[in-house]
N, C-alpha and C positions, 0 to 999 in steps of 0.2 A: 488837240492843238497841233498845228502843222508846222514842221520845221523844213528848212530848205537846204538842198545840196546841189552840187554841180559836178559833172564828170568831165574831166579834161584828158585828152589822149596824151600818153607819154611819147609824143611825136617830136623829133628834132625841129628846132633847137631846144634844148632843155630849159633855156632861159625863158622861152615863151610859156612853158608849163608853169614855171614859178610866177611869172607875171600874172597869168590868169588866176592862179590860186590866191595871190595877194589881193587882186582886184575883188575876187569873190568874198574874201574876208572883209574888205573895206565896205562892200555893199550889203553886208549883213547876212550872208549865207552861213550855215551852220557846219556843213560837212563838205570837204573836197574829196571827190572820188576819182579813181582812174582805172583803166583797163590793165590786165596782166597778160600780155601777148608778146613775148620777148623776141619773136622773129619779125612780126609786122612793124613793131615800134621799138623804142629803147626799153631797157629793163626798168621796170617801174619802182622797184624797191629802193634803189639809190635816189630816185627822184622824190619819193615820199619822205626820205630822210632829209633831203634838202628843203622840201616844203615845210616840214615840221620846224626846221631851224630858222626859216625865214618868215614865220607867222607866229602869232601869239594865242589866238583863240580858236581858229578853225580846226575841226576834227578831220581825220584822214582815214581812208581805207580803200580797198579794191572793190570795184563793182564790175566784174568779180574776179577773184583768183580761183584756183581749183587745187585739189589735193593730189593731182596726178602728174602734172608737168614738173613740179618740184617735189622732192621727198617731203612728206607732210610734217615731220618733226623739224625740218629746216624752216618751213613757213611759220610754224608755231613759234620757234625761237626768234625768227625775224620780227614777228609782230610783238613779242614780249620786249625785244630790244627797242623797237620803235615806240612802244608804250613808255619806256624809260626816257628816250630822247625827246619825245613830244610832251612829257609831263602829263601822261594819262589821256591823250587825245586820239586814240586809235579805235576804229571800228572795223570789223571784217565782214565783207560780202564774199560769198563763196558759192560756186556751182560745180557742175560735173565737168566743165571744160568744153569750149567750142573752138574758137579760132586758135588759141595757143596749142591745142592738141591736134586739131585736124591739119593745120599747116605743116606739122612735122610727121604726118602720117598715122596719127593715133586717133582713136574714137573717144568720146566722152567716157569718163570713169563709170564703171558699173555701179548701180545703185547700192548694192550691199557693201562694196568697198568704200563708196562715198560716205555712207553712214558711219561705218567703223572708223574711218579717218576723222570725221568731224567730231565724234564723241571724244576721241583722243586729243585732237587739236584744241578743242574748247577748254579742256582741263589743263593741258600742258602750257599753253600760252598764258594762262591765268595763274600759274604757279602751283597747280595742284599735281600730285603724283599720278602717274599713269603706268599701265603695263602695255608695252608695244613690242611686237615680235618676240615675246617671251622675256623681255627685259623690263626691269623696274627703272623708270625714268622720271626725273623731276628737275625743273629749272628753279633751284632754290633761290637764286638771285631775283626771280620774278615775283616772289611772295610780297604781299602787302600793297600792291599797286591797285588802282581802280580796275574793275572788271572790264575786259574787252568784249563787247557784245558780238555775237555771231549771227549774221543774217544770211539765210539760205535761199538761193535762187532756184526756181523751178516752175514748170507749167503743168506737168503731168501728175497723176495721182501718186505714183511711187516716190518721185522726188519731193512732192509736197508733203508726203507722209514723213520723210526725213526732216523737213522743215518743222513740222509740228512736234515731232518727238525730240529734236535736238536744238533747234534754232531759237533765237530770241526774236526773230522776225522773218518775214518773207520778202525777198527781192523780186519785184514784179516788173518785168520789162514791157510795159504798155500802160496806157492811161484810159482804158475803156472801163467805166465803172461796173458794168455787168460782169465782165470777165474778172475784174479784180475781186468782186464779191464771190464768184464761184471759186477762184483760187484760194481766197482766205477761208471760205467755208470748208474746203477740202483739207487744208492744212490744220484748221482748228479742230476738225473732227478727229484727226490723228493725234493732236495734242491732248484732247479730252480722253481718248482711248488709252493714252499713255499715262494718265493721271496728272497731267499738267494743266495749268490754267489756260484755257483757249483764248481768253480775252487779253492775256498778257502778250500774245504774239502780235508784233507790230507789222503793219503793211508798209513796205518801202516801195513807192511807185517811181519808176524811172522811164523817161522818154525824152525825145527832143522837144524843145519849145522855141517857137519863132514868133516874134511880136511884130505886127504890122497889119495894115488894112488889106493888102494885096494877098488874098488867099491862094491864088495860083502860084505866086512866087513862094509863099510859105510851104505849100505842099511839095513843090519841087525840091525844096531844101531838105525835106525829111523822108522822101520815098525810100531812101536807103534803110530806114529803121524797120518798117514792117518786113522788108526783105530780109534783114538780119534776123528778126524774130522767126521768120519762116524756116530757118535752119532747125530751130528747136521744134517747130510745129511738124515739120516733115518727120522728125524722129518720133514724135508722139503718134502720128498716123501709122508709121511702120510698126510701132510697138502695140498700139491699142486697136488699130483698124479704123475704118471709115465710120462705123456706127457705134462708137463708144459713148460714154457719158460726158466726154469733153465737149464744151459748147461749140456749136457750128459757127458761132461768131468768131471763134479763134481759128478754126480749121478750114473753113470753106475757101477763104481767099487764096490759099496756097495752090489751089488747083491750076491757077493761071501762071504759076512760076515755071520758068524754063531752065534757069541755071543760076549759079551763085559763084562769084569770083572773089576769093579772099584777098586778092591784091587790092581790091577796092572796098574792103571791109570798113563799114562806118564812114564812108566817104560820100559827100554831096555829089550828086550826078552819076553815081554808080549805075552802069547799064543794067545790072541785075535787079534794080529797083523799078524798072519801067513798067512792070506788070501791076504794080501797086496802084489801086484806085484812089481817087480823091476821098471817097467815103472812108476807106481804111486809114488814110492819113489823118483825117479828122477825128476818128475814133481812138486811134492808138497814140496820138500826139496831142500837144496843147498848142493851138494856133490861133491867130487873130489879134485883135486889139488887146491892150492891157486889161480892159474891162472883161473881154471874153476869157482871158486867162484866169482872172479872178473868179469868174462865174464857174468855170470848169473845176478849178481847185477847190472852191467851196463845196461843189458836189462831191468831190473825192473826200474832202474832210468830213462831210456829212455821213459817209459810209464807213468812217473809221480810219482812213489813211492818216498816218502820223508823219510821213516824210515824203517830200516831193523832190526828186533828183533830176535836174535838167541835164540831158546829154548834149554837151556844148560842141557837137561836131557839125556845126552849121556856120554860115557866114555871119558877119555882124556880131561877133562874140562880145566885144566890149559893150556894145549897145544893149544886148540882151541882159548882161549883168547889171548895167546901170539902170535900165527900166525896171527890172525886178527890185533892185535896191530902193529906188525912189518911189515907185507906184504900186508894187504888188506885195512885197514882203510886209510892209507896214500895215497892210489891211488885215493881217491874220494875228489872232491873239497869241501872245507869247513871243512875237517876233523880236529879235534883238533891237535895242535902241540904235 
């Protein structure tokens, strides 16, 4: 059963962020997501607080935060607090850190530190006692609330191993079914090896969506996205080499990349996206008429994807939300009335 989410940038003015989240709720979306990159945009935690106060049903979370740019016990406490404010509507997406860390001169969190932090954060934010830095810690006031799920972002085997051992699901930033299946197979193998139920691991697929018959326009709206994904792919190639088990469908396209400018991170028309081919836009994103969106989403649902998260960093944002609410979301079983 497919649920629907939308990612809105914490971009000034904050009133626009609230407006789009309220529209998403009105149009039947299930989760409102946002980025956590405090230099490129406004700080997202106050905005999530406001969004929780100005909605009634929509769940909220980061897609994604990381345990490195903020001290991880602070992030855990913030989520536990937001769980209280929102009356149990929080979900956490978390990765090793890209823009929020690179912009201030830091690299993504090392995998071992990443896993250690996530184990602690998952328990602490859900009211369970932890040991951290040799100290016994507990948010006693967070006990008895609904569980905040932890969804882990990753592309490579080591990060996906963390997702399998610790996460409730995997954040997958692309909508190519073959790559999605490889990612989930890798994460589920780690879950099974750790004695967890591999089938309980949820695939959370995230990418831009643009509705319309003009595919040339649609592709130009989303070239920034595979360029953004290429930041992670370049890291994978550096770590695992050119001839690893990582699918060529994920790694080959970055050979044409020349540069990346974080000043235009997730921006339509970013010059660093010019190397991205039409074929990659079509594979990584969801483009075309409403019927073509439904067809691709049914394909993702058929391979077990449980949540589709639109990256709403395109033009015609209200129109995208409205078309999804009117024509696409009702086509899927379990969609809100």
